[in-house]
MARLOSE-473234 format. One record per atom (N, C-alpha, C): x, y, z. Coordinates in steps of 0.1 Angstrom, whole numbers, padded with zeros to 4 digits, always signed. Layout:
<atoms>
XYZ...
</atoms>
This chain:
<atoms>
+2337+0803+1489+2323+0808+1485+2324+0815+1472+2314+0813+1463+2314+0821+1450+2312+0835+1453+2305+0839+1464+2302+0853+1467+2314+0861+1469+2325+0854+1473+2338+0861+1476+2345+0864+1463+2341+0858+1452+2348+0859+1439+2342+0871+1432+2351+0879+1427+2347+0891+1419+2349+0888+1404+2338+0891+1396+2339+0889+1382+2335+0902+1375+2341+0904+1363+2337+0916+1355+2333+0910+1341+2322+0916+1336+2317+0913+1323+2318+0925+1315+2326+0925+1304+2328+0937+1296+2320+0935+1283+2310+0944+1281+2300+0942+1270+2287+0939+1275+2276+0947+1271+2263+0945+1276+2253+0941+1265+2257+0933+1256+2248+0927+1246+2242+0915+1252+2235+0907+1244+2228+0895+1250+2238+0885+1256+2250+0884+1250+2259+0875+1257+2264+0880+1270+2267+0893+1271+2272+0898+1283+2261+0898+1294+2249+0902+1290+2238+0903+1300+2234+0889+1305+2233+0880+1296+2229+0866+1301+2240+0860+1309+2253+0862+1305+2264+0857+1313+2264+0863+1327+2262+0876+1328+2261+0883+1341+2250+0877+1349+2239+0875+1343+2227+0870+1350+2230+0856+1356+2237+0847+1348+2240+0834+1353+2250+0835+1364+2260+0844+1363+2270+0845+1373+2263+0849+1386+2254+0859+1385+2246+0863+1397+2239+0851+1403+2233+0843+1395+2225+0831+1400+2235+0821+1407+2247+0821+1402+2257+0812+1408+2264+0817+1420+2261+0830+1424+2266+0836+1436+2278+0844+1435+2282+0847+1423+2294+0856+1421+2290+0871+1422+2300+0879+1426+2298+0893+1426+2302+0898+1411+2293+0906+1406+2294+0909+1391+2294+0924+1389+2304+0929+1381+2304+0943+1376+2303+0942+1361+2294+0950+1355+2293+0951+1341+2299+0964+1336+2307+0963+1325+2312+0975+1319+2305+0976+1305+2298+0987+1303+2291+0990+1291+2295+1003+1286+2299+1003+1273+2304+1016+1267+2292+1025+1263+2280+1020+1264+2268+1028+1261+2261+1034+1274+2253+1044+1272+2245+1048+1283+2235+1037+1288+2231+1038+1300+2223+1027+1306+2211+1024+1298+2204+1034+1293+2191+1031+1286+2193+1031+1271+2205+1030+1266+2208+1029+1252+2202+1017+1246+2198+1017+1233+2194+1006+1226+2202+1004+1213+2215+1009+1214+2223+1009+1202+2231+0996+1200+2231+0988+1210+2239+0975+1209+2234+0966+1198+2242+0959+1193+2238+0949+1182+2227+0941+1186+2226+0936+1198+2216+0927+1203+2202+0933+1202+2200+0946+1202+2187+0952+1201+2182+0951+1186+2191+0949+1177+2186+0949+1163+2185+0935+1157+2186+0925+1166+2185+0911+1162+2170+0907+1160+2169+0896+1153+2155+0890+1150+2150+0882+1162+2160+0876+1170+2156+0868+1181+2151+0854+1178+2155+0849+1166+2151+0835+1163+2159+0825+1170+2152+0815+1175+2159+0803+1182+2158+0792+1172+2168+0790+1163+2167+0782+1152+2179+0772+1150+2179+0761+1157+2191+0752+1156+2191+0745+1142+2180+0741+1137+2179+0734+1124+2180+0743+1112+2173+0754+1112+2171+0763+1101+2184+0770+1096+2194+0770+1105+2207+0777+1102+2218+0767+1098+2215+0754+1097+2225+0745+1094+2232+0747+1081+2225+0753+1071+2231+0755+1058+2243+0763+1058+2244+0773+1067+2255+0782+1067+2265+0780+1079+2261+0771+1088+2269+0769+1100+2273+0755+1103+2267+0745+1097+2271+0731+1099+2265+0724+1110+2268+0712+1112+2262+0703+1122+2265+0707+1136+2277+0714+1138+2280+0718+1152+2270+0728+1157+2265+0737+1148+2255+0746+1152+2242+0740+1157+2238+0729+1150+2226+0722+1154+2227+0716+1168+2239+0710+1171+2241+0704+1184+2241+0715+1195+2248+0726+1192+2247+0737+1202+2233+0743+1204+2227+0745+1193+2213+0750+1194+2203+0742+1201+2204+0729+1199+2195+0719+1205+2198+0719+1220+2211+0721+1224+2214+0722+1238+2209+0734+1245+2207+0745+1237+2203+0758+1242+2188+0759+1244+2180+0751+1236+2166+0753+1237+2160+0750+1250+2163+0739+1258+2158+0738+1271+2163+0748+1281+2175+0754+1278+2180+0765+1287+2171+0777+1285+2167+0780+1273+2158+0791+1271+2144+0789+1278+2140+0776+1278+2127+0774+1285+2128+0777+1300+2140+0774+1306+2142+0777+1320+2143+0792+1322+2150+0799+1312+2151+0813+1314+2137+0820+1314+2129+0816+1305+2115+0821+1304+2108+0820+1318+2110+0809+1324+2104+0806+1337+2110+0814+1349+2123+0818+1347+2130+0824+1358+2131+0839+1357+2131+0844+1344+2134+0858+1341+2121+0866+1341+2119+0875+1351+2107+0882+1352+2107+0893+1342+2095+0897+1337+2094+0908+1327+2084+0904+1316+2079+0914+1309+2068+0912+1299+2075+0913+1286+2077+0902+1279+2083+0902+1266+2078+0890+1258+2076+0892+1245+2071+0882+1236+2080+0871+1234+2075+0859+1234+2083+0847+1231+2074+0836+1227+2080+0825+1220+2072+0814+1216+2080+0803+1212+2074+0791+1213+2081+0779+1208+2072+0770+1201+2065+0776+1191+2056+0769+1183+2062+0764+1170+2076+0765+1169+2083+0761+1157+2086+0773+1148+2092+0770+1136+2094+0780+1126+2092+0773+1112+2092+0782+1102+2089+0777+1088+2099+0782+1078+2103+0774+1069+2111+0778+1057+2102+0777+1045+2099+0788+1039+2090+0788+1027+2097+0788+1014+2091+0782+1004+2096+0783+0991+2084+0784+0981+2085+0794+0972+2075+0795+0962+2075+0782+0953+2065+0780+0945+2064+0768+0937+2077+0766+0928+2082+0777+0923+2094+0776+0914+2107+0773+0922+2106+0774+0935+2118+0771+0944+2117+0758+0951+2108+0749+0946+2107+0736+0953+2120+0728+0954+2128+0729+0943+2141+0722+0943+2150+0727+0954+2149+0740+0957+2157+0746+0968+2154+0741+0982+2141+0738+0984+2137+0732+0996+2142+0718+0998+2142+0710+0987+2147+0697+0987+2163+0697+0989+2169+0707+0983+2184+0708+0985+2187+0711+0999+2179+0720+1006+2181+0723+1020+2180+0711+1028+2169+0703+1026+2167+0691+1034+2179+0681+1032+2185+0680+1020+2196+0672+1018+2208+0676+1026+2211+0689+1027+2221+0695+1034+2219+0692+1049+2207+0695+1054+2204+0693+1068+2207+0678+1072+2202+0669+1065+2204+0655+1069+2218+0650+1067+2225+0656+1057+2239+0652+1056+2248+0657+1067+2245+0669+1072+2253+0675+1082+2248+0672+1096+2237+0665+1097+2232+0661+1111+2232+0646+1113+2241+0639+1106+2241+0624+1107+2244+0620+1121+2253+0627+1128+2257+0623+1141+2246+0627+1152+2236+0634+1148+2226+0638+1157+2213+0630+1157+2212+0621+1147+2200+0613+1146+2187+0621+1147+2185+0630+1137+2173+0638+1137+2161+0629+1138+2153+0632+1148+2142+0623+1151+2130+0626+1142+2122+0616+1139+2110+0618+1131+2101+0629+1137+2096+0638+1129+2088+0649+1133+2095+0662+1136+2109+0661+1138+2116+0673+1141+2118+0682+1129+2117+0676+1117+2117+0683+1104+2106+0678+1096+2097+0687+1091+2085+0682+1084+2084+0690+1071+2082+0683+1060+2080+0689+1047+2065+0690+1045+2060+0703+1043+2046+0705+1042+2041+0709+1028+2030+0703+1023+2024+0708+1011+2015+0720+1014+2008+0725+1004+2000+0737+1006+1989+0735+1016+1983+0723+1016+1972+0721+1026+1978+0720+1040+1989+0713+1042+1995+0711+1055+1999+0725+1060+2005+0733+1052+2009+0746+1056+1997+0755+1060+1987+0755+1052+1975+0763+1056+1969+0758+1069+1969+0745+1071+1963+0740+1084+1972+0745+1096+1985+0745+1094+1994+0748+1105+1994+0763+1108+1994+0771+1097+1994+0786+1098+1984+0792+1089+1971+0794+1093+1961+0798+1084+1963+0811+1077+1972+0820+1082+1975+0832+1075+1982+0829+1062+1988+0817+1060+1995+0813+1048+1986+0805+1038+1973+0805+1040+1964+0798+1032+1965+0802+1017+1968+0815+1015+1969+0819+1001+1983+0817+0995+1992+0811+1002+2006+0809+0997+2006+0796+0989+2010+0796+0977+2009+0784+0968+2021+0775+0968+2031+0779+0976+2043+0770+0976+2043+0760+0987+2055+0755+0991+2056+0745+1001+2065+0751+1012+2066+0743+1023+2074+0747+1034+2080+0736+1041+2091+0739+1048+2097+0730+1058+2094+0735+1072+2088+0727+1081+2085+0731+1094+2095+0725+1104+2100+0733+1113+2109+0729+1124+2102+0731+1137+2095+0721+1142+2086+0722+1153+2093+0726+1166+2106+0723+1168+2113+0725+1180+2118+0740+1181+2117+0747+1171+2123+0761+1171+2113+0771+1177+2118+0783+1178+2110+0794+1184+2116+0808+1182+2112+0817+1190+2117+0831+1189+2115+0837+1203+2122+0848+1204+2121+0857+1216+2123+0871+1211+2116+0880+1218+2117+0895+1215+2130+0900+1221+2140+0904+1212+2152+0909+1218+2151+0921+1226+2143+0931+1222+2142+0943+1230+2137+0940+1244+2126+0931+1244+2120+0928+1257+2130+0920+1266+2137+0911+1260+2147+0903+1268+2158+0911+1273+2163+0920+1265+2174+0929+1269+2170+0938+1281+2158+0943+1280+2152+0951+1290+2150+0943+1303+2145+0931+1302+2142+0923+1313+2155+0919+1320+2165+0916+1313+2178+0912+1319+2184+0924+1326+2183+0936+1320+2188+0948+1327+2181+0950+1340+2168+0949+1340+2160+0952+1352+2163+0941+1363+2164+0929+1359+2168+0918+1368+2182+0920+1374+2191+0923+1366+2205+0925+1370+2206+0937+1380+2200+0948+1377+2200+0959+1386+2193+0956+1399+2182+0948+1398+2175+0944+1411+2184+0935+1419+2193+0928+1413+2203+0919+1421+2215+0927+1426+2214+0940+1424+2225+0949+1429+2238+0947+1422+2237+0943+1409+2250+0942+1401+2255+0956+1399+2268+0958+1399+2274+0971+1396+2274+0973+1381+2267+0982+1376+2266+0985+1361+2273+0998+1358+2284+0997+1352+2292+1009+1348+2289+1013+1334+2280+1023+1332+2276+1028+1319+2287+1038+1314+2287+1040+1301+2296+1049+1294+2311+1046+1298+2314+1034+1300+2327+1030+1305+2335+1026+1293+2345+1034+1289+2353+1032+1278+2365+1023+1282+2365+1010+1280+2375+1001+1284+2387+1002+1274+2399+1004+1279+2411+1006+1270+2418+0992+1268+2418+0984+1278+2424+0971+1277+2420+0961+1287+2421+0948+1284+2417+0937+1293+2429+0928+1294+2433+0924+1306+2443+0914+1308+2437+0905+1319+2444+0893+1321+2438+0884+1331+2436+0891+1345+2423+0891+1349+2420+0896+1362+2420+0911+1363+2421+0918+1352+2422+0933+1352+2415+0940+1341+2408+0950+1344+2401+0959+1334+2407+0973+1336+2411+0978+1324+2417+0991+1324+2408+1001+1317+2406+1013+1324+2399+1024+1318+2410+1035+1315+2406+1046+1309+2415+1057+1306+2422+1062+1319+2415+1063+1330+2421+1069+1342+2421+1060+1354+2418+1047+1352+2418+1038+1364+2419+1024+1359+2422+1015+1368+2422+1000+1366+2416+0993+1377+2410+0981+1374+2402+0974+1385+2406+0959+1384+2407+0952+1395+2411+0939+1395+2399+0929+1399+2399+0917+1393+2389+0908+1395+2395+0894+1395+2387+0884+1400+2391+0870+1399+2390+0865+1385+2380+0870+1378+2378+0866+1364+2372+0878+1356+2377+0880+1344+2372+0890+1335+2367+0883+1323+2355+0887+1318+2348+0881+1306+2347+0891+1296+2353+0889+1284+2352+0898+1273+2341+0894+1264+2330+0902+1264+2318+0899+1255+2316+0911+1246+2326+0917+1241+2325+0930+1233+2321+0928+1218+2320+0916+1213+2317+0914+1199+2328+0920+1191+2324+0928+1180+2334+0933+1171+2343+0943+1178+2339+0948+1190+2348+0957+1198+2361+0950+1203+2361+0936+1202+2372+0929+1207+2381+0924+1196+2381+0930+1184+2388+0925+1173+2403+0925+1175+2408+0933+1184+2423+0933+1186+2427+0920+1193+2419+0914+1200+2422+0901+1206+2418+0889+1198+2409+0891+1188+2405+0881+1179+2406+0887+1165+2417+0888+1159+2418+0894+1146+2410+0888+1134+2406+0875+1136+2399+0869+1125+2384+0873+1125+2380+0880+1135+2366+0885+1135+2362+0893+1123+2350+0891+1118+2346+0899+1107+2331+0904+1110+2327+0914+1103+2313+0918+1105+2304+0912+1095+2292+0908+1099+2281+0904+1091+2269+0913+1092+2267+0921+1082+2257+0932+1083+2243+0926+1082+2234+0930+1091+2220+0927+1090+2212+0939+1089+2202+0939+1080+2193+0950+1078+2179+0945+1081+2171+0953+1088+2157+0948+1091+2148+0960+1092+2135+0957+1091+2124+0966+1091+2114+0962+1102+2110+0971+1110+2100+0969+1120+2086+0973+1115+2077+0964+1114+2064+0967+1108+2053+0966+1119+2042+0974+1117+2031+0974+1126+2018+0971+1118+2010+0962+1122+1998+0959+1114+1987+0953+1123+1975+0956+1120+1964+0950+1127+1957+0940+1118+1949+0932+1125+1941+0921+1118+1950+0912+1110+1961+0908+1116+1970+0899+1110+1977+0891+1121+1978+0878+1119+1984+0870+1130+1993+0859+1124+2005+0858+1130+2014+0848+1126+2020+0842+1139+2019+0829+1140+2022+0823+1153+2037+0820+1155+2044+0819+1143+2058+0814+1144+2066+0822+1133+2080+0823+1136+2088+0829+1126+2088+0821+1113+2091+0829+1102+2093+0822+1089+2104+0828+1082+2110+0820+1073+2121+0824+1064+2115+0821+1050+2120+0829+1040+2116+0827+1027+2128+0826+1018+2129+0816+1010+2139+0814+1000+2140+0826+0991+2152+0831+0989+2154+0844+0982+2166+0842+0973+2167+0849+0961+2179+0847+0953+2192+0851+0960+2192+0860+0969+2205+0864+0975+2206+0860+0990+2195+0858+0997+2196+0855+1011+2183+0850+1016+2183+0845+1029+2170+0841+1035+2164+0853+1042+2152+0857+1037+2145+0867+1043+2138+0861+1056+2136+0868+1066+2129+0863+1078+2118+0873+1082+2108+0868+1088+2096+0876+1092+2092+0870+1106+2094+0878+1117+2093+0872+1130+2083+0881+1139+2074+0874+1146+2065+0881+1155+2073+0888+1166+2068+0900+1170+2073+0907+1181+2063+0910+1192+2050+0906+1189+2040+0909+1199+2033+0922+1196+2020+0923+1200+2013+0936+1199+2012+0941+1184+2011+0931+1175+2009+0935+1161+2022+0940+1154+2033+0937+1160+2046+0941+1154+2053+0929+1149+2060+0931+1138+2068+0920+1131+2081+0926+1126+2092+0918+1127+2105+0922+1121+2107+0915+1108+2110+0922+1098+2113+0917+1085+2128+0920+1082+2136+0910+1078+2150+0913+1076+2157+0902+1068+2170+0904+1067+2179+0894+1061+2192+0895+1068+2200+0884+1066+2212+0883+1075+2225+0879+1069+2226+0880+1056+2238+0874+1049+2246+0884+1041+2247+0896+1046+2255+0906+1038+2269+0906+1045+2279+0902+1038+2293+0902+1043+2299+0916+1043+2297+0923+1054+2301+0937+1054+2300+0942+1069+2310+0951+1072+2309+0958+1085+2304+0972+1084+2297+0975+1072+2292+0988+1069+2280+0991+1078+2280+1002+1085+2270+1006+1094+2261+1017+1089+2261+1020+1076+2252+1031+1071+2238+1026+1071+2228+1035+1070+2214+1030+1071+2210+1021+1060+2199+1014+1061+2194+1005+1052+2194+1011+1038+2198+1003+1028+2199+1009+1014+2185+1007+1007+2183+1015+0997+2171+1014+0989+2169+1000+0983+2180+0995+0978+2179+0981+0972+2175+0971+0982+2181+0971+0993+2177+0961+1003+2162+0963+1008+2158+0975+1010+2145+0978+1014+2135+0973+1004+2137+0976+0991+2128+0971+0980+2128+0956+0980+2140+0950+0981+2140+0935+0980+2132+0929+0992+2134+0934+1004+2128+0928+1016+2113+0930+1015+2108+0942+1012+2094+0944+1011+2087+0937+0999+2094+0936+0988+2089+0928+0977+2087+0914+0980+2098+0908+0987+2097+0894+0991+2085+0892+1001+2083+0901+1010+2072+0900+1020+2059+0901+1012+2058+0910+1003+2045+0912+0996+2042+0900+0987+2052+0892+0982+2049+0880+0974+2043+0869+0983+2044+0870+0996+2038+0860+1005+2025+0865+1011+2026+0878+1015+2015+0884+1022+2011+0897+1015+2004+0897+1004+1999+0909+0998+1990+0918+1007+1984+0911+1016+1975+0919+1025+1983+0928+1034+1996+0927+1035+2004+0936+1043+2008+0949+1036+2002+0951+1024+2006+0963+1017+2003+0976+1025+1994+0976+1034+1990+0988+1042+1997+0987+1055+2005+0978+1058+2012+0978+1071+2021+0990+1072+2023+0995+1085+2031+1007+1087+2046+1003+1089+2055+1010+1083+2069+1008+1086+2072+1017+1098+2075+1011+1109+2078+1018+1122+2092+1023+1122+2102+1015+1118+2116+1019+1118+2124+1009+1110+2136+1013+1106+2145+1004+1100+2157+1002+1110+2164+0991+1108+2175+0988+1117+2187+0982+1110+2199+0986+1114+2211+0980+1108+2221+0977+1119+2228+0966+1118+2239+0963+1127+2248+0952+1121+2260+0951+1127+2269+0941+1122+2272+0931+1134+2271+0918+1131+2273+0908+1140+2287+0903+1139+2293+0898+1150+2307+0893+1149+2307+0879+1145+2316+0875+1135+2316+0862+1130+2331+0858+1128+2334+0845+1130+2347+0839+1127+2347+0832+1114+2358+0828+1109+2358+0822+1095+2349+0810+1094+2347+0801+1104+2338+0790+1103+2324+0792+1108+2321+0805+1111+2308+0809+1116+2304+0802+1129+2314+0797+1136+2311+0791+1149+2317+0799+1160+2311+0799+1172+2316+0807+1183+2329+0802+1189+2336+0810+1197+2349+0806+1204+2348+0811+1218+2354+0803+1227+2357+0807+1240+2372+0807+1242+2378+0819+1242+2393+0820+1243+2397+0822+1258+2404+0812+1263+2405+0811+1278+2419+0812+1282+2422+0820+1292+2434+0818+1301+2430+0821+1315+2438+0817+1325+2434+0819+1338+2431+0834+1341+2419+0837+1345+2415+0850+1349+2409+0859+1338+2409+0853+1325+2404+0861+1314+2397+0851+1304+2385+0854+1300+2378+0846+1290+2371+0855+1280+2374+0853+1267+2367+0860+1257+2357+0851+1250+2344+0855+1249+2334+0848+1243+2329+0856+1231+2331+0850+1219+2328+0858+1207+2325+0850+1195+2322+0856+1183+2319+0849+1171+2306+0843+1171+2296+0849+1177+2283+0843+1178+2275+0844+1165+2280+0852+1155+2275+0853+1142+2260+0857+1142+2251+0850+1135+2237+0853+1136+2230+0847+1147+2237+0840+1156+2230+0831+1165+2232+0836+1180+2233+0848+1182+2235+0853+1195+2225+0849+1205+2212+0851+1202+2201+0847+1211+2200+0832+1213+2202+0824+1202+2201+0810+1203+2213+0805+1212+2225+0809+1210+2236+0803+1217+2240+0809+1230+2236+0821+1233+2241+0828+1246+2239+0819+1258+2227+0812+1260+2226+0804+1272+2236+0793+1274+2238+0786+1263+2247+0774+1264+2261+0779+1265+2265+0790+1259+2279+0795+1260+2281+0801+1274+2271+0807+1280+2272+0812+1294+2274+0800+1303+2267+0789+1302+2269+0778+1310+2283+0771+1308+2288+0771+1296+2301+0766+1293+2311+0775+1300+2309+0788+1300+2319+0797+1306+2320+0794+1321+2308+0792+1328+2308+0789+1342+2315+0776+1345+2313+0766+1336+2320+0753+1338+2335+0755+1337+2339+0762+1327+2354+0764+1325+2360+0772+1337+2353+0782+1342+2358+0789+1353+2359+0780+1365+2350+0771+1367+2350+0762+1378+2359+0750+1376+2366+0749+1365+2375+0738+1362+2368+0725+1358+2355+0726+1354+2348+0714+1350+2350+0711+1335+2349+0698+1332+2351+0694+1318+2338+0696+1310+2340+0701+1298+2329+0702+1289+2325+0689+1282+2313+0688+1276+2310+0676+1269+2319+0676+1256+2323+0664+1252+2333+0664+1241+2329+0672+1228+2316+0672+1225+2312+0679+1213+2315+0694+1213+2316+0700+1225+2318+0714+1226+2333+0718+1229+2341+0708+1231+2355+0711+1235+2362+0719+1224+2359+0716+1211+2366+0723+1200+2363+0738+1199+2353+0743+1207+2350+0757+1207+2360+0765+1216+2367+0758+1225+2375+0764+1235+2390+0765+1230+2396+0777+1231+2409+0779+1227+2417+0783+1240+2426+0775+1244+2434+0778+1256+2445+0787+1253+2446+0798+1260+2457+0808+1257+2467+0807+1269+2480+0810+1266+2490+0811+1276+2488+0824+1284+2490+0823+1297+2489+0835+1305+2503+0842+1305+2504+0854+1301+2517+0861+1301+2521+0865+1315
</atoms>
């Protein structure tokens, strides 16, 4: 029986929480080790945008990301139906915007997308190039925008803060053992060591992100900076990205008149607060699309570093009794459900679909 098997999940970000939730659903006994206080919001996952974007991220991650992301989208639909809690989410698609002078950049992006998705047979309607009129019809708030856009109708978003809270509430309701302020010193197959104790399990899952760099030396930090805005009399139904000289700015609904504005392509593990330069660039980019937001309130700014591997693809590093899941890059929310299901399949000795087998690294048990 699964219920007789003991599992430990080390790390309580979106990957750790969602994996713990799936383990509970499958009947395993679960202990979560979190180095933060129970009600802390300092984990990287709280500072994410929460975009579910398999197509829009292909430029930086390749066709493998598209395939993973498309596999994750129906899993998110099931999560929304099963996970109780009040949190904003939507699957009305997403938009990539380009000012008139950036039309060639939109065409270049489409070329990259189709070139890297040849094995996926992108279906008609899954990627749509919109002119000004089509964009205004789809998203009336953008009626004043003079550029063009690419629409990805299958994409969506989720509120990270709401989902993280809902997962915590659901896990505690399932009587999961949640060890907060737990400073883990080392992980070995079937064993979690703290400074003054050690605990044994059938399986240990390492979901610590950059905290696991000693076991994945190739990990690097990708700094994300974001601004939380509050505004009334403004409505946006779907996330959008804007072509920018340095990076893709994003603007994502959070519900109740709140929106997250940010960017995600700063190669750095620097955790200092948002810089003046970044704040000016982000707000100027937003103002160029929505001048009516000049009076929006800046609620807070956020900074965090996401764990990435050289190819920007995730890895499951596996040996009997120990599995590390890491390198989710900017795609933690998109990929967490499919990686959690892959982890359960590997633990049960089931074969993965061929397209995902390259993400698994088998390690020798010492």
